[in-house]
N, C-alpha and C positions, 0 to 999 in steps of 0.2 A: 539395511544400514539405517541407523537412526540420523536424521538430517541434522546438521549443525544449524542452530537457531541464530539468525542474524540480528534479530532485534533484541539486544541484550539490556533492557530496561530494567529498573528496580521494580521488585514485586510489591505492589502496593494494593491493599483491598479497596476496592471501588464499590461501595454499596449503595451510593447515591450520588446525585449531582453535587458539586461543591456548594456548601452554604454560602461561601464567598461569592460565587457566581450568581446566587439567587439574591444576594443583597446582604452584604455584611453589616450595613448600617443599621439594619432593623434589629431592635431588641427583641429577645425572647423568640427568635426564628426557630421553627420546627422544621424537619425534614418532610417533603411532600409525603402524602400517604400513597400516591401512586406515581411511578416514575416510568418514563418511556425514553429509550435510546433508539435514534435511527442513525445509522452510518450508511452513506451512499458513496459508491466508488465507480469510477470509469477506467477500464484498463484494457491497453492494446499492446501489440508488438509490431514495431516498424517493420515494413515489408511484408506483413501477413494480412490478408483480408479478415474481417471480422468473422469469427465462428462461435456459435453458442456452445458447442462442446465437442469434444473428441471421444471416440469409443473407449471406455474403460478408464476414463479419468475425468474428474471434475476439479475445478480450481486449479488449472494448470500453472505450475510455477508459482503456486500460492504459498505452501508452506515454508520452503527454505529461503524464500525471498522477504519474509517478515509477516508478522501478525499471526497468520495460520488459522484454519478453520478448526473446530473441534473433531471434525470427522469428515471424511470424503468418501463418497461411494457413488460410482456412476458419473454421468456427464451433467454438466450445469451446476448450479448454486444448490447443493443439497443439504447444506447444513450451515448453522450460525457461524460466523467468524471469518468468512471470506472477503469481506469488504476491507477489513484491516491488513489483508494479505497483498502481495503483488500479483494477484489473480488475474488472468487475461480471458479466461474462458469459464463462464460467459463474460463477456466484455463489460456488462453493467451489472452491479451487484448492490442489493440492499439488504441490510441486517437490521432487525428490529428486535428489541428485548424490553419486555414489561415486568416490572417488579410492583406487584399490588400487595401492600403489607396488610390490607384488610382481608384479603383471600389469597395468600401466597400459593403458588403452583397450582392455579386453577386456570383452566382454558379461557381465552378470550378472543376477540376479533377485532381487527381494525377496518372500518369502513374507508375506502379510498376514492379519489377523483376518477373519472372516466380516462382521463389522459394517461393514467399509469398503464392502461391496457392490461391489467391483470386481474379482471373480474371486479365485482362489486366490493369485495371485502377480502382480507387476508386472515387465515386462522392464526392464532398465537397459542403454541402448544408448549407445555413443559418439556424440557429436554430428558432424553434417556440418559441413564448413567453412563459416564464415559470413563476410560482408564486413567490413571494418573498420568499427567503429563509433565515434561521438564519445565521448571519454571524459568523465565527469562533471566538470563545471568548465570545459569548452571551449565556446566560443561557435560554434554552427554557421556554416559559410563564408557562407551567404547573408546573415546578420546583420552579418558583418564589412564586407560590401560596401554597406550602407545605413546611413547616419546616422540613428540613432534620434531621435524626438521625443516629447515629453510627459514626464510626471513619474510616480513612484509614491508614492502617498499611503499611510502606514503608520498604522493605528489598532490599539489592542490592549486588552484586558481586557474582562470581562464587566460589563455595566452598561447602564442605560437612556439614560444621556447621555455624550457625549464628554468625556473629561477633560482637565484642563489640560495644556498642552504638547503636544497631539496636532493634527494629525498630523505624524508625521516625514516629511520630503519628500526624495526622491531625484530629482534633475533629470537625466533621461538625456541631455538635448540638450547638456549640458556635458561629458558624460563621454566618455572616449576608447574606441574599440571594445574595447580589451583590458580595460576596466573593466567592462563589462556583466555578465559572470560574477560579478564581485565584489559588484555590486549586488544579486545574486539569492542569494549565498551564505547569509548568515546563519548561523544556529546549525545545526550538522550533526555527524555522527558518520562515522568512516571507514567505508568500505565493508567489511563482514566477511563478505560472501558469497564462495563459491569462484569463482575466475576460471577458469571451466570452458573445456576445450579438448580435444583429441584423448585425452588421458590420463585423461579422466573418462568415466563411463557415467551417463546421465541418464534421468529420466522427467519429463514425457511425451516421446514421440519419435514417430517416423514409423510405428512398429509398434503403438502403443497410445495413444491420447488419451482414455481413459474418464475421466470428471470425478466427483468426489464428489457424491453426491446429498444431498437435503436431510435425510434421516434417517441419514446415514452417520456412522460413529464409528471413529476410529483406536484406540480402546482395546483392548488384547490384545497377543498375542505377535507379533513381528515377527522374520524370519530372512533375512539376506543370504547367498546362494549364488552362488558362481562360481569359477572358476579361480584360485587363490591366496587366496581369502577364508578366513579361519579358520573352522574348523566351529564354534568357540564364539561366532560372531557372531549372537547371539540376544539380544533385549531386549524388554521389556514396556512399553508406554506406558499411563499412567493418565489420569485425567480432566484434570489439569493440562497435558497434551499433546495434548488432544482439540481438535477443532474449536471455535472460539467461536461463540456464537449471532450471528444478524444483529442489527444495531443498529436498535432501534425507535425511530426518530426522529420528532419532531413539530416543525413550525415554524409561527409565527403572526406576523401583521402584514404590513405593506406596506414597501417600501423607504423611504419618507417617515417611517415611524414607527420606534420601538424594536421590532425583531423579536425574538421569543422563540424559543428551541430548548428541547426537553425530550426526555428519553429514560428508558426503563427501565434499570436496572443490567445490565451485561452479565457474564455469568458468567466469572470468571477474569480480568477486566480489572484491570489494575494502574494505569492511568492514562488520561486522555482528552485529545484535543486538537481544537479546531475551528478552521477557517480558511475566510474566505470572501473573494471578490473579484469585481470588476465593472469595466466599462469606463466612463469618463466622458470623451467626446471622445477626446483623446489620451492622457488619464490613465488609469492603472491603480490602482483603489482596493483596498486589502487590509486585512482586520481578522483578528485572531487572538485566541482565548481566553487567551492567555498574558498574564502580568503584565509582560512585557518586551517592548520593540519589536524585530521581527524580521520579514523577509519570510516566514519560516516554511516554506520549501521544503525544508529538509533534514529535517523532522520526519515526513515521510510514507514511513516505512520501519520495519523492525523496529528496536527499540532494546534494548540489553543491560539487563539488572536494575540494573547500576551507574549507568548513564546515566538510567534511568527515576528511581531514588531521588534523583540529584543534581538532576534537573530538576523534581521534585516539590518538592523543598527550595527551589529557586529560584523556583518558582511559574511555571515555563515550562508545565508540564502540570497539568491539573485531577485533583484527589484521586479515587480509584475510588468514593468515596460520592457524588460530585457527580451531580446528575441534570437540572441546567438551567443555562442561561447566556443572558444578553440581549445582543443587538447594539445598539450605541448608535444613537440616533436620527438618521436623515438623512445618515448617511455614504455611503450608496449612492443616494441620491435624485436625484442630478445627472445620472445616466446616462439618464434618460428612460424611455419605455415600452419601447423596444428593449434596453436594457441589463438583463439578467436576472442578479442575483448568483448565484454559484455557491458553495455551501458544501460543504466536505468535513470529515468528521469520523473520527478514529481512536480505536479502543480497543485499547490495548497489552496484549498478553498476556504470558505467561512465555516463558522460554528455558531449556531443560534440556539438560544435558550427561550423557551416559552413558559411561563408559570401563571397558575391561576389559583386564587386571585392574584393579581399584580401586586407588587410591594406598595405599601401604604406610603403616601406622601410625607407623613410624619416619621421620620427616622427613630422616634421612641415608641411607636405603636407596636404592639404584639402583631406577628405574621404567622399565619398557619395555612401554608399552601396546600390546596387539595390535591393538585398534581402539577407535574412538570414534564416538559419534552426537551431533549437535546437532539439536534440534527447536525451532523457533520458531513462535509462533502469533500472529494479529492479526486484528482485525475492523475494517471501514471501511464508511462510506456517503457518499452525495452526495445533494444537495437543490438544487433550483432555488427560490430564495426570491422570495416575493411573490405576491399574489392574481393578477395578470395571467397569471403563468405557469400557475396552475391552470386558468384558463378555456381556455388554449391546448391543454393537454396532458392533459385529463382522460382520455383513452383509455389513458394510461399507468398508470391506477391511482390517480391522485390524488384526494383528497378533495374533494367540492364546497366552494367558497368560502363562508364563514359571512358573515353581514350584519356582524360587527364586524370584518371584514378577513381572514377566512379562516384555515384551519389546514391544514397540509401534513403528511401522514402518510407513514410508510415503506412502508406497503402490504404489510407481511409476511404479512397473512393473505389476499392475493390482491386482485383488483380489487374495489371496493366494488359493492354492489347497484346494478344498472342500467347498469353500465359494461362494455364489452367489453375483455378483455386484449388486449395488443398481439398481433398475429398473427391476430386474429379480428376485423378491422374497427376495431382501435385504431390509435393512432399508430405509424408505422413507424420504422425505424432513421435514415431519412433527416432526421426532424425533432428527433432528439436534438441538443441544443446541443453543439458541440465547444469546450470551454474554450479551447483554443489560439487561437480566434478573438478571444478578449478581448485578446490580445497584440498582434494585427496593427496596430492604431492606434499603439501605442507605437513599433512599429518601422517604421512608415510603409508597411505592406503593404495 
């Protein structure tokens, strides 16, 4: 089955860093000859102790939950692209893409600080040819061949009760097949990632798939070396560009009640966003923490600082000082015992641009950068909501249900006392709910 792509953003060709971000005031500005993109992500699942990989699968829950790697084989971060996804295995992912216009498609390496605990350097290798993939915004062919049924019910806003005017209803049975993607599009930003191909050199790759460990740090000096790469391509990353901590998320209550979510402040987080969904017969129920109605699928990605600031002002995202948000009572109650709401949460970090030589002080002076680096960071987590979920999946590190309805914790400190971590008698990978199944009723699958 071809998974439905959740991130339905416009397909934009991203061959370099935005000239505007490099300094639109400078005249005669040219694109850097060498450009490096670094995406860093921290991903966990509430109630599950951290695991680097599971047998037979890498980037668990990565593809259907947004971004998506170009290919996945085996455990761990085995190919470029998992940082943009909602990948939780391995918990910490780094994607590196190098575009050297002086020698395109030639192998290079990146010297890294000892704190990364990944050796002295990382090989950057041109990618192998990949099969053609569905572009964001396209509807997979199998969904074009089946008339969907059911509705999408949209709820929004933090609060204990459903607000007036909710839900907003999207009736898929009345839509044309070409309208399906539009129904899921919602608020989104253009794809600003590099469209990697034979002219790029990437990490991870078939030669090296070492993942970042729990105590790893990117802080320190980095240097890119390779044929045609300027000798000056050295840069230092600070705490603002380092890995973000895992989100310590707690949830309380049952689907019939108003469910609570709370979390500890995440270092370097500029904003937060929560989104939950569950199946109710042929209907899909969605809720988001935003103050505006939206399917919310386009928000699970890196966001530029300007977009974060704008959406904070529009109350699409939660302010960085926010530490709790209530889900309205009863919106997920209609699904019954077998419908487990899935909650996803994003903590958006910063985006840094390093350019050499720096922009001239004179805005009229010509500027010809030799190289540029962009670093993006984020943290995300998932949770299965409701007391029933805890009873079935205690082996994944979930806290026991409390008499008042239960509390669900991120389990960042490992499995609670008396419970076995997965892989040691706990729940195996086959029992992890795949959120894609929530859509099958809508599409008649």
